[in-house]
C-alpha positions in Angstrom: 25.2 -2.5 -46.7 25.5 -4.8 -43.9 23.6 -3.9 -40.5 24.6 -5.6 -37.4 21.5 -6.6 -35.5 23.3 -7.7 -32.1 24.1 -4.2 -31.7 21.9 -2.1 -29.5 21.4 1.5 -29.2 19.9 3.5 -26.5 19.3 2.7 -22.6 17.7 -0.5 -21.3 14.4 -0.4 -19.3 16.2 -0.8 -16.2 18.7 2.0 -16.7 15.9 4.3 -17.8 13.9 3.4 -14.5 16.9 3.8 -12.5 17.8 7.2 -14.0 14.1 8.2 -13.4 14.1 7.2 -9.8 17.2 9.1 -9.1 15.7 12.2 -10.5 12.5 11.7 -8.5 14.4 11.4 -5.4 16.5 14.5 -6.1 13.3 16.6 -6.8 11.4 15.4 -3.7 14.5 16.1 -1.6 14.8 19.7 -3.2 11.2 20.2 -2.6 11.3 19.3 1.1 14.2 21.4 1.8 13.1 24.5 -0.1 10.6 25.7 2.6 13.2 26.0 5.4 15.8 27.8 3.1 13.2 30.2 1.9 12.1 30.9 5.7 16.1 31.5 6.3 15.9 34.1 3.6 13.2 35.9 5.2 15.1 35.8 8.6 18.2 37.2 6.9 16.3 40.1 5.2 14.3 40.9 8.2 17.6 41.1 10.4 19.3 43.1 7.6 16.5 45.6 7.6 16.2 45.9 11.3 19.9 46.5 11.6 19.7 49.4 9.1 16.9 51.2 10.8 17.7 54.1 13.1 14.9 53.2 15.5 16.6 49.9 16.4 19.4 51.9 18.2 17.1 52.8 20.8 15.1 49.7 21.5 15.1 47.5 24.3 16.0 43.8 23.8 12.4 42.7 24.1 11.2 45.4 21.6 13.8 44.1 19.1 12.6 40.5 19.4 9.0 41.6 19.0 9.5 43.7 16.0 11.7 40.8 14.5 8.8 38.4 15.3 6.2 40.6 13.6 8.2 41.1 10.5 8.7 37.3 10.3 5.0 36.4 10.9 4.2 38.0 7.5 6.2 35.0 6.0 4.7 32.5 8.4 8.1 32.2 10.2 8.1 32.0 14.1 11.4 32.2 16.1 11.2 30.9 19.7 12.6 33.4 22.6 15.8 31.2 23.1 16.4 31.3 19.2 17.0 35.2 19.3 19.9 36.3 21.6 20.2 40.1 22.0 23.2 41.6 23.9 24.2 45.1 24.6 27.9 45.5 25.0 30.6 48.1 24.1 28.0 50.6 22.8 26.7 48.0 20.4 23.7 45.8 20.3 24.4 42.3 19.3 21.6 40.4 17.7 22.4 36.5 17.3 19.8 34.4 15.6 20.5 30.8 16.1 17.9 28.0 15.2 17.5 24.5 13.9 14.8 23.0 11.6 14.1 19.2 11.5 12.5 18.3 8.3 11.0 14.7 7.9 12.5 13.2 4.7 11.9 9.5 3.9 10.4 7.0 6.5 12.5 7.5 9.8 14.9 9.7 8.1 15.0 13.5 9.1 17.2 16.3 7.8 18.5 18.8 10.4 19.1 22.1 9.3 21.1 24.6 11.4 21.2 28.4 10.7 22.9 31.2 12.3 23.0 35.0 11.7 24.7 37.7 13.7 24.1 41.5 13.4 25.6 44.4 15.1 23.9 47.6 15.6 25.4 50.8 17.1 23.5 51.6 20.4 22.2 55.1 20.8 23.7 57.1 23.6 
């Protein structure tokens, strides 16, 4: 049986290192972006729960904002006053949550994540 010694099997050291670096880059990126998306899931859940409660229908806008922030503080999430817009129109309470998070990624490169959630609650009365 004749074996060809010039034929190589497997990947070279450089190819293996390149693949490893790409995997590390992807893993670090995912780890850095996980926290804001996890916080957004908390915001979405808190808004959904708030919209389904009967007591929300009779709350003033400041009460709704305070209740939302109290629920989010359990998860360490803080929304600024201008990030939560509450309007009453046509017998409904419209709650709009629009916010951005800037995440430092690598050196002077940042990721800007924008989130928006809208909920309508029928007002009491």
